[in-house]
C-alpha positions, 0 to 999 in steps of 0.5 A, a space after each residue: 155237710 151232707 152225712 149221705 152219699 147218694 148214687 144216681 143213674 139216669 136221674 133215678 136213685 140206685 143206692 145210698 150209704 153214709 159219708 166216710 169221714 176218713 180223708 181220702 178212703 174209699 168206701 163201697 158197700 158189698 151190695 153196690 159191687 158188681 155181681 163177679 166182685 161179689 163173688 170174691 168177697 169171701 176170698 181172702 188175701 192169704 187164700 190167693 197166696 196159698 193158691 200161688 204157693 201150689 205153684 211155687 214160691 216165686 209165684 207166692 211172693 209175686 202174688 203178695 206183692 201184687 196184693 200189697 201194691 193195691 190200696 185194697 188187696 181185693 183190687 189185685 184179685 183179678 190179675 192174680 186169677 188171670 196169672 193162675 189161668 196162665 199157670 195152667 196154660 204154661 208149666 209151673 216151671 215156666 210161671 216160677 221162672 216168669 215170677 222171678 223175672 217179674 220181681 227182679 225187674 218190678 213188673 209185677 202185673 198180669 200183663 207183665 207175666 203174660 208178656 214174659 211167657 209169650 216171649 219166652 223171656 222166662 226161658 233166659 236166665 235173668 241177669 243178676 248183678 256182679 257179687 259185691 265181694 268179688 268187686 271189692 277184690 278186684 284191683 282198683 282202676 288206675 288213672 290220674 284221678 285215683 290218688 290212693 290212701 297216701 294222698 289223704 294221710 297228709 303225704 300230699 301237700 297242696 
């Protein structure tokens, strides 16, 4: 098995590196990245999350989720930077509400946040599930299929 990976463009070798032996692992040499990506190499996920924390806790949780969902956190930087730009266009309060809605619905992507803000969905309080304690105190439904505890205590015979 070859030990080197070579990259060609129009028949000319433009790069090479040692083949990774890890199964399904991606390897990218820093110098092979586009210039725009190289600028972000010194950034860390914690730097991104701290930046988001300056907007609010929901935005910080959103960034954590975006970065965790990627095979490499750096793959989420572009979306996070886009969200930071949106926070400059919209208020921090609206961004926080949009981030909360995204977290509750699982729509944790730049495009989803953009859509939430553009369509003013952040101004509508998200639906929250009814309190489980309130449901337990409600009277059970009554119909022919509800038999009650006595049925299972041996009071009922077949």
